[in-house]
C-alpha positions as CSV (number, residue, x, y, z in Angstrom):
1,M,45.6,18.2,16.1
2,I,44.2,15.0,17.5
3,A,45.2,13.3,20.7
4,G,44.0,9.9,21.9
5,G,43.5,6.4,20.5
6,A,41.1,3.5,20.0
7,A,41.0,-0.2,20.8
8,L,40.0,-2.2,17.7
9,V,38.3,-5.5,17.2
10,A,38.0,-7.0,13.7
11,V,34.4,-7.8,12.6
12,G,34.6,-9.4,9.1
13,D,36.8,-7.1,7.1
14,V,35.9,-4.0,9.1
15,A,37.6,-2.8,12.3
16,K,35.0,-1.9,14.9
17,A,35.6,0.6,17.6
18,V,35.4,-0.7,21.2
19,T,36.4,2.6,22.9
20,V,37.6,5.8,21.5
21,H,37.9,9.3,23.0
22,E,40.0,11.7,21.1
23,T,40.3,15.4,21.6
24,M,40.4,17.7,18.6
25,T,41.8,21.2,18.9
26,A,40.3,23.6,16.4
27,P,40.2,27.5,16.2
28,D,36.9,27.6,18.0
29,G,38.1,25.3,20.8
30,Q,38.5,21.6,21.6
31,Y,36.1,18.9,20.5
32,R,36.0,15.3,21.7
33,S,35.2,12.3,19.5
34,I,33.1,9.3,20.5
35,A,32.9,5.7,19.3
36,S,32.0,5.5,15.6
37,E,30.6,2.3,14.1
38,F,33.9,1.9,12.2
39,A,37.2,2.5,13.8
40,Q,38.6,4.2,10.6
41,A,36.1,7.1,11.1
42,R,36.3,9.5,13.9
43,A,32.9,10.9,14.9
44,F,32.5,14.2,16.7
45,K,28.8,14.5,17.6
46,G,26.8,17.3,19.3
47,I,29.1,20.2,18.4
48,R,27.4,23.4,19.3
49,Y,27.8,26.0,16.5
50,A,25.4,28.7,17.8
51,R,22.8,29.7,20.2
52,A,19.6,31.6,19.4
53,A,16.8,33.3,21.2
54,R,13.3,32.5,19.9
55,F,12.6,34.2,16.6
56,Q,16.1,35.9,16.7
57,P,19.1,35.2,14.4
58,P,21.7,32.8,15.6
59,V,24.7,33.9,17.5
60,P,27.9,31.9,16.8
61,V,29.5,30.0,19.7
62,R,33.3,30.4,19.3
63,S,34.9,29.7,22.7
64,A,34.8,27.2,25.5
65,E,33.4,29.7,27.8
66,Q,30.3,30.1,25.6
67,W,29.8,26.3,25.4
68,G,29.1,26.0,29.1
69,A,28.4,22.6,30.5
70,D,27.9,21.0,27.1
71,K,31.6,21.4,26.1
72,F,32.0,17.7,25.6
73,V,29.0,15.5,24.8
74,D,28.8,11.9,23.7
75,D,25.8,11.9,21.5
76,F,23.9,14.0,18.9
77,G,22.4,17.3,19.9
78,P,18.6,17.5,20.1
79,A,16.3,17.9,17.1
80,C,14.2,21.1,16.7
81,P,10.7,20.7,18.2
82,Q,8.3,19.4,15.6
83,Q,5.1,17.5,15.2
84,G,5.5,13.8,15.9
85,P,7.7,11.8,18.2
86,R,10.0,10.3,15.7
87,Y,13.1,12.3,16.6
88,Q,14.0,12.6,20.3
89,P,15.1,14.4,22.3
90,Q,13.7,17.7,21.0
91,S,14.6,21.2,22.2
92,E,14.6,24.8,21.0
93,D,18.3,24.7,21.8
94,C,19.1,22.6,18.7
95,L,21.9,24.3,16.9
96,F,24.4,21.4,16.8
97,L,26.4,19.8,14.1
98,N,28.3,16.5,13.7
99,V,31.6,15.7,12.0
100,W,32.9,12.3,10.7
101,A,36.6,12.3,9.6
102,P,38.7,9.5,8.2
103,G,41.2,8.2,10.7
104,Q,45.0,8.2,10.4
105,D,44.9,4.5,9.2
106,V,42.8,5.0,6.1
107,P,45.0,4.0,3.0
108,G,45.5,6.6,0.4
109,Q,44.3,9.5,2.6
110,H,44.7,13.0,1.4
111,A,47.1,15.5,3.1
112,A,45.7,17.0,6.3
113,G,43.4,19.9,5.6
114,K,42.9,18.8,2.0
115,R,40.0,16.4,2.0
116,P,36.8,17.5,0.3
117,V,34.1,18.5,2.8
118,M,30.5,17.3,2.4
119,V,27.9,19.1,4.5
120,Y,24.5,17.4,4.6
121,I,21.2,19.3,5.2
122,H,18.3,17.1,6.2
123,G,14.9,16.8,4.6
124,G,11.4,17.0,6.1
125,A,10.3,20.1,4.2
126,Y,11.0,23.1,6.4
127,S,8.9,21.7,9.3
128,G,10.4,18.4,10.5
129,G,13.4,16.0,10.3
130,S,16.8,15.7,11.9
131,V,20.2,14.5,11.0
132,T,20.0,12.2,14.0
133,D,18.3,9.7,11.6
134,P,20.5,6.6,11.2
135,L,20.3,7.1,7.4
136,N,22.4,10.2,7.9
137,D,25.3,8.6,9.7
138,G,28.5,9.8,7.9
139,A,31.0,7.1,8.8
140,K,30.8,5.0,5.6
141,L,30.8,8.0,3.3
142,A,33.8,9.5,5.1
143,I,35.7,6.2,4.8
144,R,34.8,5.2,1.3
145,G,35.1,8.7,-0.1
146,D,38.1,9.9,1.9
147,V,36.0,13.0,2.7
148,V,35.0,14.9,5.8
149,V,31.3,14.7,6.4
150,V,29.3,17.3,8.4
151,T,25.6,17.0,9.3
152,V,23.6,20.0,10.7
153,N,20.5,20.4,12.8
154,H,18.8,23.8,12.7
155,R,15.5,25.5,13.5
156,L,12.4,24.4,11.6
157,N,8.7,25.3,11.2
158,A,7.5,28.3,13.2
159,L,10.8,28.5,15.1
160,G,12.7,28.9,11.9
161,Y,10.3,30.5,9.5
162,L,7.3,32.1,11.1
163,Y,7.1,35.6,9.5
164,L,6.8,38.2,12.3
165,P,8.6,41.2,10.7
166,D,7.3,43.9,12.9
167,R,8.7,42.3,16.0
168,F,11.4,40.1,14.7
169,P,12.7,41.3,11.3
170,D,14.7,38.1,10.5
171,S,12.1,35.6,11.7
172,G,11.0,34.4,8.3
173,N,14.4,33.1,7.4
174,N,16.0,32.2,10.7
175,G,16.3,28.5,9.7
176,Q,18.4,29.6,6.7
177,L,20.5,31.9,8.9
178,D,21.2,28.9,11.2
179,L,22.6,27.0,8.2
180,I,24.8,30.0,7.2
181,C,26.1,30.1,10.7
182,A,26.9,26.4,10.6
183,L,28.7,26.9,7.3
184,Q,30.7,29.7,8.8
185,W,31.7,27.2,11.6
186,V,32.9,24.8,8.9
187,R,35.0,27.5,7.2
188,R,36.7,28.4,10.5
189,N,37.2,24.9,11.9
190,I,37.1,22.1,9.4
191,A,40.8,22.1,8.5
192,A,41.5,20.9,12.0
193,F,39.4,17.8,11.1
194,G,41.4,17.2,7.9
195,G,38.9,19.0,5.6
196,D,39.6,21.7,3.0
197,P,37.6,24.8,3.8
198,G,38.1,25.9,0.2
199,N,36.3,22.8,-1.2
200,V,33.0,22.5,0.6
201,T,30.0,20.7,-1.0
202,V,26.5,21.1,0.4
203,F,24.1,18.2,-0.2
204,G,20.6,17.7,0.9
205,Q,17.5,15.7,0.2
206,S,13.9,17.0,-0.2
207,G,13.6,20.0,2.1
208,G,17.4,19.9,2.4
209,G,17.7,20.4,-1.3
210,A,15.2,23.2,-1.2
211,K,17.2,24.9,1.6
212,I,20.4,24.6,-0.5
213,A,18.6,26.2,-3.5
214,T,17.6,29.0,-1.3
215,L,21.1,29.5,0.1
216,M,22.3,29.9,-3.5
217,A,20.3,33.1,-3.6
218,M,21.2,34.5,-0.2
219,P,24.0,37.0,-0.2
220,A,25.2,36.0,3.3
221,A,25.9,32.5,2.0
222,K,28.1,33.5,-0.8
223,G,31.6,31.9,-0.6
224,L,30.7,29.5,2.1
225,F,30.3,26.5,-0.2
226,H,31.7,25.7,-3.6
227,K,29.4,23.0,-5.0
228,A,25.9,21.8,-4.4
229,I,23.9,18.6,-4.7
230,T,20.1,18.6,-4.4
231,M,18.3,15.3,-4.0
232,S,14.6,15.5,-4.9
233,G,14.4,19.0,-3.4
234,Q,14.0,22.3,-5.2
235,Q,13.1,25.9,-4.4
236,V,12.2,27.8,-7.5
237,T,10.4,30.6,-5.7
238,A,10.2,31.5,-2.0
239,S,7.1,32.4,-0.1
240,G,6.0,36.0,-0.8
241,P,5.8,38.3,2.3
242,L,2.0,38.7,1.9
243,H,1.4,35.0,1.8
244,A,3.9,34.5,4.7
245,A,2.0,37.1,6.7
246,R,-1.3,35.3,6.1
247,R,0.2,32.0,7.3
248,A,1.5,33.8,10.4
249,E,-2.0,35.1,11.0
250,A,-3.5,31.5,10.7
251,F,-0.8,30.2,13.1
252,L,-1.4,32.9,15.7
253,A,-5.2,32.3,15.5
254,K,-4.6,28.6,16.2
255,L,-2.2,29.5,19.0
256,G,-5.0,31.4,20.7
257,N,-6.1,35.0,21.2
258,G,-3.7,36.9,23.4
259,V,-1.1,34.2,23.5
260,D,2.4,35.7,22.8
261,P,4.4,33.4,20.5
262,A,7.6,34.8,21.9
263,T,6.9,33.5,25.4
264,A,4.4,30.6,25.0
265,P,5.6,27.1,25.8
266,V,7.2,25.5,22.8
267,E,4.6,22.7,23.0
268,Q,1.9,25.3,22.2
269,L,3.8,26.5,19.2
270,V,4.1,22.9,17.9
271,A,0.4,22.3,18.5
272,A,-0.5,25.4,16.5
273,L,1.3,24.0,13.5
274,S,-1.9,22.0,12.9
275,A,-3.6,25.2,11.5
276,S,-4.8,25.0,7.9
277,D,-2.8,26.7,5.3
278,P,-4.8,29.8,4.1
279,I,-3.2,29.7,0.7
280,M,-3.0,26.0,-0.3
281,G,-5.2,24.3,2.2
282,G,-4.0,21.3,4.0
283,G,-1.2,21.6,6.5
284,L,0.4,24.9,7.3
285,Y,3.4,25.6,5.1
286,M,6.5,27.1,6.6
287,G,9.5,28.1,4.4
288,P,11.8,30.9,3.4
289,V,10.4,34.3,2.8
290,L,11.3,37.0,0.2
291,D,11.8,39.4,3.1
292,M,14.3,41.7,1.2
293,R,16.7,41.3,4.1
294,S,18.2,37.9,4.1
295,L,16.6,36.9,0.8
296,N,16.0,39.6,-1.8
297,R,15.2,37.5,-4.9
298,H,13.7,34.2,-5.7
299,P,16.3,31.3,-6.0
300,F,15.4,30.3,-9.6
301,W,13.0,32.9,-10.9
302,P,13.1,34.7,-13.2
303,D,16.5,33.0,-13.7
304,A,19.0,31.1,-11.7
305,A,20.5,33.3,-9.0
306,P,23.6,35.0,-10.5
307,Q,25.6,34.9,-7.4
308,S,25.9,31.1,-7.7
309,L,26.2,30.6,-11.4
310,G,29.8,29.8,-11.1
311,L,29.2,26.9,-8.6
312,P,28.8,23.4,-10.0
313,I,25.5,21.9,-9.1
314,L,24.2,18.3,-9.3
315,L,20.4,18.0,-9.5
316,G,18.8,14.6,-8.8
317,N,15.3,13.0,-8.5
318,C,13.7,9.6,-8.1
319,V,11.6,8.2,-10.9
320,M,8.6,7.3,-8.7
321,E,8.9,9.9,-5.9
322,T,5.3,9.7,-4.7
323,R,5.5,6.1,-3.8
324,A,6.9,7.4,-0.5
325,F,4.1,9.9,0.3
326,L,0.9,8.0,-0.1
327,S,-0.6,5.0,1.7
328,S,-2.5,2.4,-0.2
329,D,-5.1,2.1,2.5
330,R,-6.3,5.7,2.4
331,A,-7.2,8.4,-0.2
332,P,-6.3,9.1,-2.9
333,L,-5.0,5.5,-3.4
334,K,-7.6,3.5,-1.6
335,G,-10.1,2.2,-4.1
336,L,-8.2,3.6,-7.0
337,G,-9.3,2.5,-10.5
338,W,-9.8,3.6,-14.0
339,S,-13.2,5.2,-13.2
340,N,-11.8,7.6,-10.6
341,L,-8.1,7.9,-11.6
342,A,-8.5,11.2,-13.5
343,S,-10.5,12.9,-10.7
344,R,-7.9,11.8,-8.1
345,L,-5.0,13.0,-10.1
346,G,-6.3,16.5,-10.4
347,P,-5.6,17.9,-6.9
348,E,-2.4,15.9,-6.5
349,M,-0.6,17.3,-9.6
350,K,-0.6,20.8,-8.1
351,I,-1.0,22.5,-11.5
352,D,-4.0,23.6,-13.4
353,I,-4.2,21.2,-16.3
354,D,-7.0,18.8,-17.5
355,P,-6.3,15.5,-15.6
356,A,-8.4,13.4,-18.1
357,W,-6.3,14.7,-21.0
358,V,-3.1,14.0,-19.1
359,L,-4.2,10.5,-18.2
360,A,-5.0,9.8,-21.9
361,Q,-1.5,10.8,-22.9
362,F,0.1,8.6,-20.3
363,R,-2.1,5.6,-21.1
364,A,-1.0,5.9,-24.7
365,R,2.7,5.8,-23.6
366,Y,2.3,3.1,-21.0
367,P,-0.5,0.9,-22.4
368,A,0.2,-2.0,-20.0
369,A,0.4,0.1,-16.8
370,E,-2.2,-0.3,-14.1
371,P,-3.9,2.7,-12.5
372,L,-1.5,2.7,-9.5
373,E,1.6,2.9,-11.6
374,L,0.2,5.7,-13.8
375,F,-0.9,7.6,-10.7
376,H,2.7,7.6,-9.4
377,R,4.2,8.4,-12.8
378,I,1.9,11.3,-13.5
379,V,2.0,12.9,-10.0
380,T,5.8,12.5,-9.8
381,A,6.3,14.2,-13.2
382,A,3.8,17.0,-12.5
383,R,4.6,17.7,-8.9
384,S,8.0,16.3,-7.8
385,W,10.1,16.3,-11.0
386,R,8.9,19.6,-12.3
387,G,10.8,21.8,-9.9
388,Q,14.1,20.1,-10.8
389,V,13.4,20.6,-14.5
390,E,12.8,24.3,-13.9
391,E,16.1,24.6,-12.1
392,A,18.1,22.6,-14.6
393,E,16.7,24.6,-17.5
394,A,17.4,27.9,-15.8
395,R,21.0,26.9,-15.1
396,A,21.4,25.5,-18.7
397,K,20.2,28.9,-20.1
398,A,23.1,30.6,-18.3
399,G,25.5,28.5,-20.3
400,R,28.2,27.8,-17.7
401,G,28.4,24.1,-18.4
402,N,28.6,23.2,-14.7
403,T,25.1,21.8,-14.2
404,F,24.7,18.0,-14.0
405,V,21.5,15.9,-13.6
406,Y,20.7,12.4,-12.5
407,Q,17.6,10.3,-12.2
408,L,17.4,7.3,-9.8
409,D,15.4,4.5,-11.5
410,F,16.8,1.7,-9.4
411,E,14.0,-0.5,-8.0
412,Q,11.5,2.2,-9.1
413,A,13.0,4.5,-6.6
414,K,10.8,6.6,-4.4
415,H,11.4,9.7,-2.4
416,T,14.2,9.3,0.2
417,D,15.7,6.2,-1.5
418,D,18.8,8.2,-2.6
419,I,19.7,9.1,1.1
420,G,20.7,5.6,2.1
421,L,22.5,5.0,-1.2
422,S,24.6,8.1,-0.9
423,F,25.5,7.5,2.7
424,G,25.9,3.7,2.4
425,T,23.3,3.3,5.1
426,F,20.5,1.7,2.9
427,E,18.2,-0.8,4.6
428,N,17.8,-4.5,3.8
429,P,21.2,-5.0,2.1
430,T,21.5,-7.0,-1.1
431,P,24.4,-7.2,-3.5
432,A,22.5,-5.1,-6.0
433,R,21.8,-2.4,-3.5
434,Q,25.4,-2.4,-2.4
435,A,26.5,-2.0,-6.0
436,M,24.0,0.8,-6.6
437,S,25.2,2.5,-3.4
438,D,28.8,2.3,-4.5
439,T,27.9,3.9,-7.8
440,V,25.9,6.7,-6.3
441,M,28.5,7.4,-3.6
442,A,31.3,7.4,-6.1
443,A,29.5,10.0,-8.3
444,Y,28.8,12.2,-5.3
445,V,32.4,12.0,-4.0
446,R,33.9,12.6,-7.5
447,F,31.6,15.7,-7.8
448,A,32.6,16.9,-4.4
449,R,36.3,16.5,-5.3
450,T,36.3,17.8,-8.8
451,G,33.0,19.5,-9.7
452,N,32.2,16.8,-12.3
453,P,30.3,13.6,-11.3
454,G,31.6,11.7,-14.3
455,W,29.1,12.4,-17.1
456,P,28.5,15.4,-19.5
457,A,26.9,18.6,-18.3
458,Y,23.2,19.3,-18.9
459,D,22.5,21.6,-21.8
460,L,19.4,22.6,-23.8
461,N,20.5,20.7,-26.8
462,Q,20.8,17.2,-25.4
463,R,19.8,17.4,-21.7
464,R,22.1,14.5,-20.9
465,T,21.2,12.8,-17.7
466,M,22.7,10.0,-15.7
467,V,20.1,7.3,-15.1
468,F,21.2,5.3,-12.1
469,D,20.0,1.7,-12.5
470,A,21.3,-1.7,-13.4
471,P,23.0,-0.8,-15.6
472,S,23.6,2.9,-15.1
473,R,23.8,4.9,-18.3
474,V,23.7,8.4,-19.7
475,V,20.5,9.2,-21.5
476,S,19.8,12.3,-23.7
477,N,16.6,14.1,-22.9
478,P,14.9,11.3,-20.8
479,R,11.2,11.6,-20.4
480,A,11.2,14.4,-22.9
481,W,7.5,14.0,-23.7
482,E,6.6,14.2,-20.0
483,R,8.6,17.4,-19.7
484,E,7.0,18.9,-22.8
485,L,3.6,17.9,-21.7
486,F,3.7,19.6,-18.3
487,A,5.5,22.6,-19.8
488,R,2.1,23.6,-21.1
489,A,1.1,24.8,-17.6
490,P,3.0,27.4,-15.7
491,Y,5.0,26.1,-12.7
492,I,4.1,27.6,-9.3
493,Q,6.2,26.5,-6.4
494,P,4.0,25.1,-3.7
495,G,4.1,27.4,-0.7
496,S,5.0,30.5,-2.6
């Protein structure tokens, strides 16, 4: 039940909110909305769903007495502490979610409590990110799709995934347990916001997609969502406990001899994330752990987790993912040419295959392509696309007919480009981008509503895939030769 109102001012064909303060009564208590960019959407930001002591599982917050002084807030909750200043403020006390719900004046609205619910989990691997990013604003998606949108912050990096089983048995998967706790909040409360707790779709990009894949194998998550969309993010295998223990040792060594991670200032924990990864080299990997408590099997190995085979899933990737990762003014792209392309491809592909042979195959297929284009095509196919292929193939082998695949080709799409398109928050608007956003958003919403995005399911005979482009079209077995080429080398999930 909502009480309150808003004063509106027309801006073009969109009603803008001047002031709005509405109070929502839900099973867990009362929540207050704040001004949304669009009057037709009611935004409830900074909703506390849990508290958690360091390295301990989350404890749900289910009454006004537990909320304390932050019962009503007028902004997002803080991001989890992480390297870099991009998302501020940051705090260990970061278990907050946000809700956007269509208002009473949206034409054609569904009956109260019957709108599809779309819960977004942010990217940034398992170490960074926040749904406070403007790209994740849910107003436009809520209005256009007539859906209820939820976005969730949770614990990351060492705070969410540092494996310390002797002292803190759940520590390797606390970030995942936070998400489960948030989904439990959704199940209890979302009907009061107009959402259907029996029709919840989780969607997430990059690390968010990987977290979703992991949730699909976690018994505690069973029944909390009914469909899943993963956007350029997969988790075929989780970190093994022995590797997770070695990473914890590297982290503790960087933290300092005799420093207790349970009581050290959080700034010291964030600084210790600069330790080198003892398994892969480079930055320290943090992610879900096969701890045989919260996670007792790998998400997509040796097959797709049986507990989630009945759930429709939409798997997507961008055709040139790596354009977002690498800068042209530093290695491996700086000074890239034909003479060094093969040697620079080798470590970036993350699989053990002859890079010179791979390059020769791609040059034969793309004879007019320059070294930079081939670099991105090869590394995307070997490293970024491969996990999605593994998941799609595993689901197709199960034969349920409820797995759908898309590929975003529009403007040679790079990693993260599908976020703004799916939320309608894309940057540098053009008519073409608006049209592409409308198409992507419509597919996501149709999937959330019905379990089918509007094209045939992926199977092992035709591998039908929606290619989002101008024009969009369904293609059978796209990039088949790339898939077959890299299938010669076994896939090993980075971090496992």
